[in-house]
C-alpha positions as CSV (number, residue, x, y, z in Angstrom):
1,M,0.1,11.4,-17.9
2,G,-1.6,9.7,-15.0
3,V,-0.8,6.7,-12.9
4,Y,-2.7,3.5,-12.3
5,L,-2.4,2.5,-8.6
6,D,-3.0,-1.2,-8.1
7,T,-3.6,-2.9,-4.8
8,F,0.0,-4.1,-4.3
9,A,1.4,-0.6,-4.8
10,A,-1.2,0.9,-2.4
11,L,-0.3,-1.7,0.2
12,E,3.4,-0.8,-0.1
13,L,2.4,2.8,1.0
14,I,0.6,1.5,4.0
15,V,3.1,-1.0,5.3
16,E,6.1,1.1,4.3
17,E,8.0,-1.2,2.0
18,P,11.4,0.0,0.8
19,E,10.1,0.9,-2.6
20,C,7.3,3.1,-1.2
21,A,9.5,6.2,-1.1
22,V,9.7,6.4,-4.9
23,L,5.9,5.8,-5.3
24,A,5.0,8.3,-2.5
25,E,7.2,10.9,-4.2
26,R,5.6,10.3,-7.6
27,L,2.1,10.6,-6.0
28,M,3.1,13.9,-4.3
29,E,4.5,15.2,-7.6
30,M,1.2,14.3,-9.3
31,T,-0.7,16.2,-6.6
32,R,1.5,19.3,-7.1
33,N,1.0,19.2,-10.8
34,S,-2.8,18.6,-10.5
35,E,-2.5,15.2,-12.3
36,R,-4.9,12.5,-11.7
37,G,-4.3,8.9,-10.8
38,V,-6.7,6.0,-11.3
39,A,-7.4,2.8,-9.4
40,S,-9.8,-0.1,-9.7
41,M,-13.1,0.3,-8.1
42,L,-12.1,-2.8,-6.1
43,L,-9.1,-1.1,-4.6
44,Y,-10.9,-0.4,-1.3
45,T,-12.1,-4.0,-0.8
46,E,-8.8,-5.6,-2.0
47,L,-6.7,-3.3,0.1
48,H,-8.9,-3.9,3.2
49,C,-8.6,-7.6,2.8
50,A,-4.8,-7.5,2.2
51,V,-4.2,-5.4,5.2
52,R,-6.3,-7.7,7.4
53,R,-4.3,-10.7,6.2
54,R,-1.0,-9.0,6.7
55,F,-1.7,-7.9,10.2
56,H,-3.3,-11.2,11.2
57,R,-0.1,-12.9,10.1
58,W,2.0,-10.5,12.1
59,R,-0.1,-11.0,15.2
60,T,0.3,-14.8,14.8
61,L,4.1,-14.4,14.5
62,E,4.2,-12.1,17.5
63,A,2.2,-14.7,19.6
64,E,4.9,-17.2,18.6
65,G,7.7,-14.9,19.6
66,S,9.0,-14.2,16.1
67,G,7.1,-11.0,15.1
68,P,8.0,-8.6,12.2
69,S,11.3,-6.9,12.5
């Protein structure tokens, strides 16, 4: 059985959210078992936009002196 990777889940892997360890392990397990995952063809665009928004917000917070912890 494969896994559908949506934008939110992919973003968790990039910004290292607490839940990402479980997802990362599952993806590694899939790789070891030669299983395939699927994602929307829009994942690249959506992920790119989400990361830009997130880091823009962090830069704004850092400039105000209350950056991410």
